C-alpha positions in Angstrom: 2.9 -3.0 -18.1 2.1 -3.2 -14.3 -0.8 -2.6 -12.1 -0.3 0.6 -10.0 -3.0 0.8 -7.7 -3.0 4.3 -5.5 -5.0 5.8 -3.4 -8.6 5.2 -4.7 -9.6 3.4 -7.8 -9.2 -0.4 -8.1 -9.9 -2.1 -11.2 -13.1 -4.2 -10.7 -13.4 -8.1 -12.1 -14.7 -6.8 -15.5 -11.7 -4.4 -16.0 -9.2 -6.9 -15.4 -11.0 -9.8 -17.1 -10.9 -6.8 -20.7 -7.6 -6.7 -19.8 -7.3 -3.0 -17.3 -3.4 -2.8 -17.1 -2.9 0.6 -15.2 -4.9 3.1 -13.0 -2.9 5.8 -11.3 -5.0 7.8 -9.5 -4.6 11.6 -7.5 -7.7 12.3 -6.2 -8.6 11.9 -3.0 -11.4 10.8 -0.8 -13.1 14.2 1.0 -13.7 12.3 4.7 -11.2 10.1 5.2 -10.4 10.4 9.0 -13.3 10.6 11.2 -13.2 10.3 15.2 -13.2 7.1 16.1 -16.8 6.3 17.3 -17.7 7.4 14.1 -15.3 5.4 11.8 -17.6 2.9 11.2 -20.5 4.3 10.2 -18.8 7.0 8.3 -15.7 6.1 6.6 -16.0 5.0 3.1 -13.6 3.0 1.1 -11.8 5.1 -1.6 -11.6 1.9 -3.5 -15.6 2.3 -3.9 -16.7 -1.2 -3.1 -18.5 -2.2 0.1 -18.0 -1.4 3.2 -16.3 -3.8 5.2 -18.1 -6.1 7.5 -16.6 -7.2 10.3 -15.5 -6.5 14.0 -12.7 -4.4 14.0 -12.1 -3.9 17.6 -8.8 -5.1 17.5 -7.6 -3.3 14.4 -5.4 -0.3 15.7 -6.9 3.1 13.8 -5.3 5.9 12.1 -5.7 9.7 12.3 -4.0 11.8 9.8 -0.9 13.6 10.0 0.5 16.5 7.7 3.6 14.4 7.1 1.8 11.2 6.0 -0.3 13.0 3.4 3.3 14.5 2.2 3.9 11.1 1.8 1.1 9.7 0.4 1.2 12.2 -2.4 5.1 11.7 -2.8 4.6 8.1 -3.1 2.4 8.7 -6.4 6.1 8.9 -7.8 6.6 5.1 -7.1 7.6 3.3 -10.3 10.3 0.5 -11.0 13.4 1.3 -12.1 15.1 -2.0 -13.3 13.8 -4.8 -15.1 14.7 -7.0 -12.6 12.5 -5.4 -9.7 10.3 -8.7 -8.9 13.6 -10.6 -7.7 16.0 -7.5 -7.2 17.2 -5.7 -4.3 13.6 -3.7 -2.9 15.7 -0.1 -2.3 17.6 0.3 -5.8 14.5 -1.1 -8.1 12.5 1.6 -7.3 12.3 5.2 -7.8 12.6 6.2 -3.9 15.5 9.2 -5.1 11.9 10.2 -7.0 9.9 10.0 -4.0 12.4 11.1 -1.5 12.6 14.6 -3.8 8.9 15.1 -3.9 8.7 14.4 -0.2 11.5 17.5 0.1 9.4 19.5 -2.3 6.2 19.0 -0.6 8.2 19.6 3.0 9.7 23.0 1.9 6.6 23.9 0.1 4.7 23.3 3.8 7.7 24.8 5.5 5.3 27.8 6.7 3.3 25.2 9.0 3.7 24.9 12.4 3.9 21.3 13.0 5.3 19.1 15.8 9.3 18.7 15.9 10.1 15.5 14.4 13.0 15.9 12.3 12.9 12.4 11.7 9.8 10.2 10.9 8.9 6.5 10.1 6.7 4.3 7.7 6.6 0.2 7.2 6.7 -1.1 3.7 5.7 -4.2 2.5 7.3 -6.5 -0.1 5.2 -9.8 -0.8 7.2 -11.6 -3.4 6.0 -15.3 -5.1 6.2 -17.6 -8.0 2.4 -18.6 -9.5 1.6 -21.9 -10.0 0.9 -22.3 -13.7 -2.8 -23.1 -12.5 -3.7 -20.8 -10.3 -7.0 -18.5 -10.8 -5.0 -15.3 -11.4 -8.4 -13.3 -11.5 -10.0 -14.7 -8.2 -6.8 -14.0 -6.7 -6.7 -11.0 -7.4 -10.2 -9.9 -6.5 -9.5 -11.6 -3.0 -6.2 -9.7 -2.7 -8.3 -6.6 -3.7 -11.0 -7.1 -1.2 -8.2 -7.8 1.9 -6.8 -4.2 0.9 -10.2 -2.4 0.6 -11.0 -3.9 4.2 -7.5 -3.0 5.5 -7.9 0.7 4.1 -11.5 1.3 5.7 -11.1 -0.6 8.9 -8.0 1.3 9.9 -9.1 4.8 8.4 -6.8 5.5 5.6 -3.1 3.9 7.2 -2.3 2.1 4.0 -0.7 5.0 2.0 -0.2 3.3 -0.7 -0.2 -0.6 -2.8 1.3 -1.2 -5.7 1.2 -5.3 -7.3 2.7 -6.2 -10.6 2.0 -8.6 -13.5 3.8 -11.7 -14.0 7.4 -11.9 -15.7 7.5 -15.2 -17.8 8.8 -17.0 -15.2 5.4 -16.4 -13.4 7.4 -14.1 -10.7 4.9 -11.4 -8.9 5.8 -8.5 -6.6 3.1 -6.8 -4.2 3.9 -4.0 -2.1 2.6 -1.6 0.2 3.2 1.3 2.7 1.2 1.9 5.9 1.7 4.7 8.4 2.9 2.2 10.9 4.2 -1.3 11.5 1.6 -1.4 14.4 -1.2 -0.6 11.9 -0.5 -3.1 9.3 0.4 -5.9 11.7 -3.1 -5.7 13.1 -4.8 -6.2 10.2 -3.6 -9.6 9.3 -6.6 -11.1 11.6 -9.1 -9.2 9.6 -12.0 -11.8 7.6 -10.6 -10.8 4.2 -6.9 -11.1 4.8 -7.6 -14.5 6.3 -9.5 -15.5 3.2 -6.5 -14.0 0.8 -3.9 -15.9 3.0 -6.0 -19.2 2.7 -5.3 -19.4 -1.4 -1.6 -19.6 -0.5 -0.9 -22.9 -0.9 -3.0 -23.5 -4.1 -1.6 -20.4 -5.7 2.2 -20.1 -5.1 4.8 -22.4 -5.7 6.9 -20.8 -3.0 6.9 -17.0 -1.6 8.4 -14.3 0.5 7.6 -11.6 2.7 10.1 -8.5 3.5 9.8 -5.8 5.8 11.4 -2.3 5.0 11.7 0.6 7.4 11.0 3.7 5.4 12.8 6.6 7.1 13.0 10.4 6.5 15.8 11.9 8.1 14.9 15.3 8.8 18.1 16.8 9.5 19.4 15.7 5.8 16.3 15.8 4.1 16.8 12.2 2.1 14.6 9.1 2.3 16.3 5.6 3.3 15.4 1.9 3.7 16.6 -0.6 5.7 15.2 -4.4 6.6 13.2 -4.0 9.4 
């Protein structure tokens, strides 16, 4: 069974060592989005770890929109629909129809709200496919990944909407994916210390890996969600 890492709980090293397999979280932290000048002092990472200690002056900040929060909720429906999801077509191997239906339900449920007229909305997905080396230290790699994403969540004030990470298949293939509110924000975190540290493990961890990027677009007129390579 894959790891499902959503919103505000991440397995600890002890939990992973003891065989934690699935964590699905519905709650949200009480204070995610703050004024820029207060961000470093007040933003608490929902992964319940220490504050990221880094100069984040070059990282773009995020302020909540109701559409993004609906997508954050809809992405709780993210699950696989085919056994070959680690290597198969990303747009066909996950429950995008279900996520689309949930976003539509939330949109209709809140149709009374006065929101800016944005019939078409876009989010940014990153897909990391890899084949692990047989001698890879999986636990250290997992924890480095954890620290990179909790750092990114904190520094951007919550622009990371979902992070999903799976276990290995019998051939050591793995897939991780994340969805962001913005492509520019996602790209701006690449130079952060924990991200650089996680990236430095690649040569000793993978036989090969590939990164794909997708545009997730909501068509406001047709009320459907679509994916295309970015």
